[in-house]
Every structure is written in structure tokens, then in C-alpha cells.
C-alpha positions in Angstrom: 120.6 85.9 116.6 119.8 83.1 114.3 121.8 82.8 111.1 118.6 82.8 109.1 115.5 84.7 110.1 112.2 85.5 108.4 109.9 88.5 108.7 106.6 89.3 106.9 105.4 92.8 106.4 101.8 93.9 105.6 101.3 97.3 104.1 97.6 98.2 103.8 97.3 101.2 101.4 94.4 103.0 99.8 95.2 101.7 96.3 97.0 98.4 96.9 97.9 96.0 99.7 101.5 94.7 99.8 102.9 91.6 101.5 106.7 91.1 101.6 108.6 88.1 103.0 112.1 88.9 103.9 114.8 86.3 104.8 117.8 87.7 106.7 121.2 86.0 106.5 124.2 87.6 108.1 122.3 90.9 108.5 121.5 91.0 104.8 117.9 91.0 103.7 116.8 88.8 100.8 113.2 89.1 99.5 111.8 85.6 98.9 108.1 86.4 98.6 106.0 89.4 97.3 102.3 89.8 97.1 100.5 92.9 95.7 96.7 93.1 95.4 94.4 95.9 94.5 92.8 97.5 97.6 89.0 97.5 97.2 87.8 98.4 100.8 90.0 101.4 101.8 89.6 105.1 101.1 92.1 107.7 102.2 93.7 105.3 104.7 90.4 104.3 106.4 88.4 101.0 106.1 85.1 101.5 104.3 84.4 97.9 103.6 85.8 95.2 106.0 84.8 92.2 103.8 86.4 93.7 100.7 89.6 94.6 102.6 89.9 91.1 104.1 89.6 89.6 100.6 92.3 92.0 99.3 94.6 91.0 102.2 94.1 87.3 101.6 94.8 87.7 97.9 98.1 89.5 98.6 99.1 87.0 101.2 98.3 84.0 98.9 100.5 85.6 96.1 103.4 86.0 98.5 102.9 82.4 99.8 103.0 80.9 96.3 106.1 82.8 95.5 108.0 81.7 98.6 106.4 78.3 99.0 105.5 79.1 102.6 102.4 79.6 104.7 102.3 83.0 106.4 101.3 83.0 110.0 102.1 86.4 111.5 102.9 89.8 110.1 104.4 93.2 111.0 101.6 95.6 110.3 102.0 99.2 109.1 99.4 101.7 110.3 98.7 104.7 108.0 99.5 108.2 109.3 95.9 109.4 108.8 94.8 110.9 112.2 98.2 110.0 113.8 99.6 112.4 116.4 103.1 112.7 118.0 103.3 113.7 121.7 106.6 114.6 123.5 106.7 112.7 126.8 109.1 112.2 129.7 109.6 109.3 132.1 111.8 108.9 135.2 112.6 105.9 137.4 115.2 104.8 140.0 117.7 102.2 138.9 116.8 99.0 140.7 119.8 96.7 140.7 122.0 96.6 143.8 125.1 97.6 141.9 123.2 100.4 140.2 123.8 99.0 136.7 121.1 100.0 134.2 119.5 96.8 132.7 116.8 96.2 130.1 114.2 96.0 132.9 115.1 99.6 133.8 114.6 100.7 130.1 111.2 99.0 130.1 110.1 100.7 133.3 111.2 104.2 132.2 109.4 103.8 128.9 106.3 102.6 130.7 106.5 105.6 133.0 106.7 107.9 129.9 103.5 106.3 128.5 101.5 107.5 131.6 99.7 110.5 130.1 96.1 111.3 129.6 94.9 110.0 126.2 91.4 110.9 124.9 89.0 107.9 124.8 88.9 108.0 121.0 92.7 107.8 120.8 95.0 104.7 121.1 98.7 104.3 121.9 100.7 103.0 119.0 104.5 103.5 119.4 107.0 105.1 121.7 110.4 106.2 120.3 113.1 107.2 122.7 114.8 110.5 121.7 117.4 110.4 124.5 118.1 108.8 127.9 119.4 110.9 130.8 121.4 109.1 133.5 122.0 111.2 136.7 121.9 114.4 134.6 124.1 113.1 131.7 122.1 113.7 128.5 122.1 112.4 125.0 122.6 108.8 125.9 121.3 106.4 123.2 121.7 103.1 125.2 122.3 103.4 128.9 122.4 99.6 129.5 125.5 98.6 131.4 126.1 102.1 132.7 126.2 102.9 136.5 123.7 105.4 137.9 120.8 105.9 140.2 118.2 108.0 138.3 117.2 107.1 134.8 115.1 109.5 132.6 113.9 109.3 129.0 112.7 111.9 126.6 110.5 110.2 124.0 108.0 110.7 121.2 104.8 108.8 121.7 102.6 108.2 118.7 98.8 107.8 119.0 96.2 107.1 116.4 92.4 107.0 116.0 91.0 104.0 117.9 88.4 103.5 115.2 91.0 103.3 112.4 93.2 100.9 114.4 90.3 98.8 115.5 89.0 98.2 112.0 92.5 97.4 110.6 93.1 94.9 113.4 89.7 93.3 112.7 90.5 92.9 109.0 93.9 91.3 109.7 92.3 89.0 112.2 89.6 87.9 109.8 92.2 87.3 107.2 93.6 84.6 109.5 96.8 86.4 110.5 98.5 87.1 113.8 100.2 90.5 114.3 103.7 90.5 115.9 104.2 94.3 115.9 102.5 97.4 114.7 104.3 100.5 113.5 103.3 103.8 112.0 104.1 103.5 108.3 106.1 106.7 107.7 108.1 106.0 110.9 109.3 102.6 109.5 109.7 103.7 105.9 111.4 107.1 106.5 113.9 105.6 109.0 115.5 103.7 106.2 114.6 105.8 103.1 116.6 108.7 104.5 120.3 108.7 105.1 121.6 109.5 108.6 122.5 113.0 107.5 119.1 113.6 106.1 117.4 112.4 109.3 119.7 114.6 111.4 119.7 117.8 109.3 115.9 118.0 108.7 114.2 116.3 105.8 110.6 115.7 104.7 109.9 112.1 103.6 106.8 112.3 101.3 105.0 109.1 100.2 102.6 109.8 97.3 100.2 106.9 97.2 97.0 106.2 95.3 94.5 107.7 97.7 96.6 110.0 99.9 100.0 111.6 100.4 101.8 111.2 103.6 104.3 113.8 104.9 106.8 112.8 107.6 109.4 115.3 108.9 112.6 113.9 110.4 115.0 116.2 112.4 117.8 115.4 114.8 117.5 111.7 113.8 113.8 111.4 114.8 110.3 111.6 113.4 109.0 115.0 114.6 105.8 115.6 112.5 103.5 113.6 110.3 100.3 114.4 108.4 98.3 113.3 105.5 96.8 115.1 102.5 93.8 113.3 100.8 95.2 113.6 97.3 97.2 111.0 95.4 97.7 109.1 92.2 94.0 108.1 91.9 93.1 111.8 91.5 95.4 112.0 88.5 93.8 108.9 87.0 90.3 110.5 87.5 91.5 113.7 85.8 92.7 111.8 82.8 89.5 109.8 82.6 87.4 112.9 82.6 89.5 115.0 80.2 90.2 112.2 77.7 86.7 110.7 78.1 88.1 107.2 78.6 87.3 104.5 81.1 89.2 104.7 84.4 91.1 101.5 83.8 92.4 102.8 80.5 93.3 106.2 82.2 95.4 104.3 84.7 97.2 102.4 82.0 97.9 105.6 80.1 99.3 107.3 83.3 101.6 104.3 83.9 102.9 103.9 80.4 102.8 107.4 78.9 102.6 109.7 81.9 105.1 112.5 82.4 105.0 115.0 85.3 107.2 117.7 83.8 105.6 119.4 80.8 108.9 120.9 79.5 110.5 117.5 79.1 107.5 115.6 77.8 107.5 114.3 74.2 105.3 115.9 71.6 106.1 113.1 69.1 105.1 110.2 71.3 101.5 109.5 70.3 99.0 106.9 71.5 95.4 106.0 71.0 92.7 106.2 73.7 89.3 104.5 73.6 86.4 106.9 74.2 83.5 106.1 76.5 80.2 105.5 74.8 81.7 105.6 71.3 83.2 103.0 69.0 86.2 105.2 68.3 89.7 106.1 69.5 91.3 109.5 69.9 95.0 110.2 69.5 97.0 112.2 72.1 100.6 113.0 72.7 102.6 112.6 75.9 102.9 116.4 76.2 99.1 116.7 76.2 98.6 114.3 79.1 101.6 115.8 80.9 99.8 119.1 81.2 96.8 117.3 82.8 99.0 115.4 85.3 101.2 118.4 85.9 98.3 120.6 87.0 97.2 118.1 89.6 100.8 117.5 90.9 101.5 121.3 91.1 98.4 121.6 93.3 99.6 118.7 95.4 103.0 120.2 95.9 101.5 123.5 96.9 99.3 121.7 99.4 102.5 120.0 100.8 104.2 123.4 101.2 101.1 124.8 103.0 101.0 121.8 105.3 104.7 122.1 106.1 104.2 125.8 107.0 101.1 124.8 109.1 103.0 122.4 111.3 105.8 125.0 111.7 108.5 123.6 109.3 110.1 126.6 107.8 113.3 125.1 106.4 114.5 121.6 105.3 118.3 121.6 105.0 118.1 117.9 104.0 115.6 118.6 101.2 112.7 116.3 100.3 112.7 112.6 99.6 109.8 111.3 97.5 108.5 107.7 97.5 105.3 105.8 96.9 103.7 104.4 93.8 103.4 107.8 92.0 107.1 108.4 92.4 107.7 106.1 89.4 106.2 108.8 87.2 108.7 110.2 84.8 109.7 113.9 85.5 108.3 113.9 89.0 111.5 115.0 90.7 112.0 117.8 88.1 108.5 119.2 88.8 108.9 118.9 92.5 112.2 120.9 92.4 110.5 123.5 90.3 107.6 124.0 92.6 109.1 123.3 96.0 112.4 125.1 95.2 114.6 122.7 97.2 116.6 119.5 96.7 114.5 116.5 95.8 115.3 112.9 95.2 113.3 109.7 94.6 113.8 106.7 97.0 113.5 103.2 95.6 114.3 100.1 97.7 117.4 98.3 96.4 116.2 94.7 96.7 115.6 92.2 93.9 111.9 91.8 93.4 110.8 95.1 95.0 112.8 97.7 93.2 109.8 100.1 93.0 109.0 103.0 95.3 105.6 101.5 96.1 107.3 98.9 98.3 109.2 101.4 100.4 106.9 101.0 103.4 106.7 97.2 103.2 110.5 97.0 103.1 110.8 99.6 105.8 108.6 97.6 108.2 110.9 94.6 107.8 114.1 96.7 108.3 112.6 98.4 111.4 111.5 95.3 113.3 114.8 93.6 112.5 116.7 96.6 113.8 114.6 96.5 117.0 115.2 92.7 117.4 119.0 93.3 117.1 118.8 96.0 119.7 116.8 94.0 122.2 118.6 90.7 121.4 115.4 89.0 120.2 115.1 86.7 117.1 112.3 85.8 114.7 112.6 82.1 113.9 111.2 80.6 110.7 108.5 78.7 112.6 107.2 81.9 114.2 106.5 83.9 111.0 105.9 81.2 108.4 105.5 77.5 108.0 108.3 75.5 106.5 108.9 75.4 102.8 106.4 73.1 101.0 107.8 69.7 100.1 104.3 68.4 99.4 101.0 69.8 98.4 99.9 69.9 102.1 101.2 72.7 104.3 102.3 71.9 107.8 100.0 72.9 110.7 101.0 76.0 112.6 103.2 75.3 115.5 103.2 77.2 118.8 105.5 80.2 118.5 108.7 79.7 120.5 109.4 82.4 123.0 112.9 84.0 122.7 115.1 83.7 125.7 115.8 86.9 127.6 118.8 87.8 129.6 119.0 90.4 132.4 120.4 93.0 130.0 117.6 92.6 127.5 114.3 94.5 127.6 111.4 92.1 128.0 109.6 93.6 125.0 105.8 93.4 125.0 104.6 91.2 122.2 102.3 92.5 119.4 99.5 90.0 120.3 99.6 91.1 124.0 99.2 94.8 123.0 96.3 93.8 120.6 94.5 91.9 123.3 94.9 94.8 125.8 93.6 97.1 123.1 90.4 95.1 122.5 89.9 94.8 126.3 90.0 98.6 126.6 88.0 99.2 123.4 85.0 97.1 124.7 85.1 98.3 128.3 
């Protein structure tokens, strides 16, 4: 691995689009660029206006570029969990080498064999995550490379998503002038690092409460087992405040951020603030306790919907509790209300990196961590020239150079590139 590597993540959400540039030195991530732009073309995880989404992506990218003094070329893209499905698949191959030593090529072949399943024409393959390898009947192998055997099997979880959603997201990123290195399901990348090893093993729900939707991801035995989306988020609380307080939406959003409190019992009755009224040259005065009641009603409804969804997908117990993240998680008193309604252990996850110490960046940071972990596993590297241009010494940015291909050894899996997968996707889409 190189001593210094760069990764750029692109998190396209319903309320905002985040771009994060991470520089990794000695396996430590340093955030050197952050872009955050309001999302104007997405509703509930789906593209409703391609041109508006492209402009939002460009704005977030430019903000990150200015901060880092670099030109972004390629990104790791996160796909929302809306309409995503997880399928349990199996694959089996014979070990090919003469000495019967398992190599990276064997891993590639067995994973490819696991992908051979009938997918409806409206669905598209996204990710495949090995659960365990089995070598000549020996189970629970996490990495069989270097072992001796004749028959290699894999139990894996394959993730598929809506072809329409994926196609439109790829089109937006392409029109924004970016290349895609890899694509991952957002809760897969975020939950893998937001949860501790014990939480992932014991059974925990990672819940990302965003602006337009709430994503539920259940991890058990170290792997993502279920994911679903509820079309309720922070924007609904803003709308509630706007209607009840009779104030413009932008003022309602500011009130929620600065004075909002989720747990009525802990809200302050003495903290007062003025609110402009729509259609009148006047201001009304309210207390934090008053708006806490408005916010709390919507959040209680959301948590009840989360419980119903968990029961629907067959989750009856969560020994690891619940971990909350997403932009709404900054709301004071949220954990207390969640514990009261859900009757389980609840904690808030916030990335611990300078510049992104807010729950809304959990997915963007998770994407960087996830691809870096994969690169370590497969022995690949992401050089500075492949993800971004060199730091600006003058006003003119250097022209993009051709991406250098990482060298592969026999023991490394020749991992399929993101651009190859995208080209194959478009070929299948327009057949």
C-alpha cells in the first residue's frame, strides 16, 4: 500500500449531498476536503429532477475541491437503501492450481458463481458480501487464500436494487463530470463502521434518520441481514413546525436546528424565541417546550413505524440495541425519546474526524472506510492521481491523467472496477 492514499466519497441524500475527501496515512484517515450542498432534485431517495441533482452534485464537489485545493476525478458512490433487497446465495468451484492452494482467482470465481441467479429485469446487481467460505467441508472460513483444498464454496448475501433508481443516479454522476470507482449500498458502508464488532455480531439496528426518509439496517453475526426504508424524516418535522407555527419553511428549519428538542420532559419552558408569521408583519413568541411537543409527536410516530417495520421483517429482539445516525440525530433529546418509545438501549453515532463530527456525515465517512478496508484486503491501492488531481500550485488545474492500474499478484483477487461494472450495466439496460 502507498504511504499516502486519497479517496473521495459521494453521498446523495434526499435533503443534502455530501462529498468528503479522505487522505490516509499509515492507516489513519484525515479529512482534507468536505462539500455539503442542499439536494434539490431528490425525493425519498429517488431522482425526480436530473438537472437539479447534477447542479447540487457539482456544488458539493466544488466546495470540497476548494477546501482541499484539488480537482476531484472519481468517487465512491453510495446508493440509498430505497427498494434494495438482500438475497442469500451460494457458490461452488473447484480449486484450480496444481498444488491445490486457494488463490485470489479462486475467490473471484466462487463469488462469480454465487452471482448466477435469476434477477427480475427491473432489478440490478449491486454488491455481494461473503458470509463464510467453506473449504472441503470446513466452515466459517473468512479468508481461504493460502489454504490447501479441492472444493471451495461460499455463502454470501447479494444486494440488488431498482434498475431505474440506479440508472438515474449513475446518469447524474456522469453528467456532473465524475467517474465512479465503486458503488456500495449506503447502510452497508455506514453501519459496518458505525457499529462495534459486538453490536454487529449480537444483533443491532442501525437507523439513519435523514431529511426525506429513514433507513433501517439490521446487522447480525457480523453481517447486514435486512434493510428497509421508511418515507419519513426530518423534513416532515420541519413541515409540521411550519404549519403549526404559521411560519415560512426556512424559518421552521432554523427553529428546529437551534431550538428543537425531541424529549418533552427535558425541554425548557423558559427558553423563548420569536417566530415570523406568514402573511403578517408580526412575530409570535414560543418556548422550546412548545415546539418539543410538535417534534416529539412526529418522532414518536416514526419510532412506532420503525418497530412495526422491524416486526414485519422478522426481527423480534435486538441484543445490541439501536444505533441512531443521520442529520436528525443531532436533535437534542432524541436518544431519550427513542429509549422511551423503543424500550431498548439507544446510542447516537457521530464520526470522530475533524471537519465531519456530525451524524449527517456517517455515510460519507463509511464509504471511505469501506473501500479502504476492501483495498487492504485485496492488496489494491488508490493513488493520488487516480482520485484527484495534484494540489493546486497555480490557478490552473492539471489535466486528468490516465488512471494507473494497480499491480496484481497471484494471491490477490482481480477485483472488477467500478467503471467496468457501470459499462456492463448500461449495456444490459439498453439491450
